[in-house]
C-alpha positions as CSV (number, residue, x, y, z in Angstrom):
1,T,-76.1,60.7,93.6
2,R,-72.2,61.9,95.3
3,G,-73.1,60.4,98.6
4,I,-73.5,56.5,96.8
5,H,-70.6,57.3,95.2
6,V,-68.3,58.3,98.3
7,V,-69.2,55.0,100.1
8,F,-69.1,52.3,97.2
9,Y,-65.4,54.1,96.6
10,K,-64.8,53.7,100.5
11,F,-66.5,50.5,100.1
12,L,-63.6,49.6,97.2
13,A,-60.6,50.6,99.3
14,L,-62.0,48.6,102.2
15,Y,-62.0,45.7,100.1
16,L,-59.1,46.5,98.4
17,L,-56.9,47.3,101.0
18,S,-58.4,44.7,103.6
19,G,-56.3,41.6,101.6
20,N,-58.2,38.8,101.2
21,P,-62.0,38.5,103.1
22,E,-62.3,34.7,102.1
23,G,-59.4,33.1,104.4
24,P,-55.8,31.4,103.9
25,T,-55.5,30.6,100.7
26,I,-52.8,29.9,98.0
27,V,-52.5,31.6,94.6
28,D,-50.9,29.1,92.0
29,S,-49.5,30.7,88.7
30,D,-49.0,28.9,85.5
31,Y,-45.9,30.7,84.5
32,H,-44.0,29.6,86.9
33,Q,-44.3,26.0,85.6
34,T,-41.3,25.2,82.7
35,S,-43.0,21.9,81.6
36,S,-45.8,19.7,81.4
37,R,-46.1,16.5,83.4
38,R,-46.4,13.3,82.9
39,T,-50.5,12.4,84.5
40,L,-53.3,14.4,84.3
41,V,-53.4,16.0,87.6
42,Q,-57.1,17.9,88.7
43,E,-55.1,20.2,91.7
44,H,-57.5,22.2,92.4
45,H,-61.6,22.5,92.6
46,W,-64.4,24.2,92.6
47,V,-67.1,23.4,95.0
48,E,-70.0,25.7,92.7
49,A,-70.1,26.4,89.5
50,P,-67.9,29.9,88.6
51,T,-68.7,33.1,86.8
52,I,-67.3,33.8,83.5
53,V,-66.0,38.2,83.8
54,V,-64.9,39.2,80.9
55,C,-63.1,43.0,81.0
56,N,-63.0,45.6,78.8
57,S,-59.8,45.5,78.2
58,I,-59.5,41.9,76.4
59,N,-60.6,41.4,72.9
60,I,-63.1,38.3,73.6
61,K,-66.2,38.1,71.5
62,P,-69.0,36.4,72.6
63,D,-68.5,33.2,70.4
64,R,-65.2,32.7,71.1
65,L,-66.3,32.2,74.3
66,N,-69.3,30.6,73.5
67,S,-67.1,27.8,71.9
68,A,-64.6,27.7,74.3
69,L,-67.5,27.5,77.3
70,K,-69.1,24.2,75.0
71,F,-66.0,22.3,74.9
72,W,-65.6,22.6,79.0
73,E,-69.5,21.8,78.8
74,S,-69.6,19.1,76.9
75,I,-67.7,17.2,79.3
76,G,-69.7,17.3,82.1
77,Y,-68.8,21.5,83.1
78,T,-70.8,23.8,83.9
79,F,-71.1,27.5,84.4
80,E,-72.8,30.6,86.5
81,G,-73.4,32.5,83.6
82,V,-71.0,35.1,81.6
83,Y,-70.6,39.0,82.4
84,Y,-69.5,41.2,80.1
85,A,-67.5,44.0,82.3
86,S,-68.3,47.4,81.1
87,R,-64.9,50.3,81.1
88,Q,-65.6,51.5,84.1
89,D,-65.8,48.5,86.3
90,Y,-64.2,48.2,89.5
91,V,-63.4,44.5,89.8
92,C,-62.0,43.7,86.8
93,A,-59.8,47.7,87.1
94,G,-58.4,46.2,90.8
95,G,-56.9,43.1,88.9
96,I,-58.6,40.8,91.2
97,P,-61.6,38.5,91.0
98,L,-64.2,38.3,93.4
99,R,-64.9,35.0,95.2
100,N,-67.0,32.1,93.0
101,Q,-65.5,34.5,89.4
102,I,-63.5,33.5,86.5
103,M,-61.6,36.7,85.4
104,I,-60.7,36.8,82.1
105,D,-58.9,39.8,81.2
106,I,-55.0,40.8,79.6
107,P,-52.3,40.5,80.9
108,S,-50.7,42.3,84.1
109,S,-47.0,43.4,85.1
110,G,-45.2,40.2,85.3
111,F,-46.2,38.4,82.9
112,P,-43.7,36.4,80.9
113,F,-43.8,38.0,77.9
114,G,-41.8,35.8,74.8
115,K,-41.9,32.7,76.8
116,H,-46.3,32.4,77.9
117,I,-49.1,33.2,75.6
118,G,-51.5,32.6,78.5
119,N,-51.8,32.4,82.7
120,T,-53.7,31.5,85.0
121,K,-53.8,32.7,88.8
122,T,-55.5,30.7,91.2
123,W,-56.6,31.2,94.7
124,H,-57.2,27.8,96.8
125,K,-58.2,26.8,100.2
126,K,-54.8,25.0,101.0
127,E,-56.6,22.3,103.2
128,N,-59.2,20.9,100.5
129,G,-57.7,22.3,97.2
130,E,-61.4,23.9,96.7
131,I,-60.9,26.4,94.5
132,I,-61.7,30.5,95.5
133,K,-61.5,32.6,92.5
134,V,-59.4,32.4,89.6
135,K,-57.4,35.5,86.9
136,I,-57.2,34.7,82.9
137,E,-54.9,36.5,81.4
138,I,-54.2,36.0,77.6
139,A,-52.0,38.2,75.6
140,H,-52.7,40.8,72.7
141,G,-53.4,38.8,69.6
142,W,-53.5,35.5,70.9
143,G,-57.8,36.0,72.9
144,T,-58.7,34.5,69.1
145,S,-56.8,31.0,68.6
146,A,-57.7,28.3,68.6
147,R,-57.3,25.9,71.9
148,V,-56.0,29.1,73.9
149,L,-58.8,29.8,76.2
150,E,-60.1,26.4,76.0
151,H,-56.9,25.7,78.3
152,E,-57.3,28.3,80.2
153,L,-60.3,27.3,81.0
154,G,-59.1,24.3,82.3
155,H,-56.3,25.8,84.5
156,A,-59.2,27.6,85.8
157,L,-61.3,24.1,86.3
158,G,-58.2,22.8,88.5
159,W,-56.2,20.6,85.7
160,N,-52.4,20.8,85.1
161,D,-50.7,20.8,81.8
162,F,-50.2,17.5,80.2
163,S,-47.3,16.4,78.0
164,Q,-49.7,14.4,75.6
165,T,-49.3,15.6,72.1
166,G,-53.0,16.7,70.7
167,H,-54.6,17.0,74.5
168,I,-56.0,20.0,75.3
169,M,-53.9,20.7,78.2
170,N,-50.7,19.8,76.6
171,G,-48.6,23.8,78.0
172,I,-47.5,23.8,74.5
173,W,-49.9,25.5,72.4
174,A,-48.4,23.9,68.8
175,Q,-48.7,20.5,70.3
176,S,-52.0,20.9,72.0
177,G,-55.2,19.6,70.2
178,Y,-59.0,19.1,72.0
179,K,-58.2,15.5,72.9
180,T,-59.8,15.7,76.4
181,K,-59.5,11.9,77.9
182,G,-59.2,12.0,81.6
183,L,-60.8,15.3,82.2
184,E,-64.2,14.7,81.8
185,K,-66.4,15.5,85.2
186,K,-67.9,12.9,87.3
187,N,-69.1,13.6,90.9
188,G,-69.4,17.0,91.5
189,Y,-66.9,20.0,90.8
190,N,-63.9,17.6,92.2
191,N,-62.7,14.6,89.1
192,N,-60.3,13.4,92.2
């Protein structure tokens, strides 16, 4: 088994050092946005239903995640499945999701504590807006709070912050709610 471990570690090192094997992408990060938009826009889209990966380091209970996923499923979105990573999971340890994954984890370095409670990083193709992978980071203590996970999943599905009071995509938690007008999935994974 030692030989298998050595091969795996070499593969992991090559994967992590090789950069982005999916081709040219743009990485968007919510914590560069300072205000919500007045127009709701799905800026990027998934071609296939993504898999949710919940890292062992974050306190997201299955019933809380299921509730957030059902919120999005009720308006037409689908997810390939949910994987709860073990403490030894190498993808979570590396902090970068694999293709077609939405990783949920604790904040990484550079997270603007005191300004945001959640952040979503999106890797997407520049030429067509196709989402390749996403990482959601939620500040300690907020993973079980109402609407936080639903809001960040909205970003993971490509939606921008929206300034309407009571809307799930309102970027100010105290002004958000469960309104979904404009988010309904129409044809495929791209609502535009």
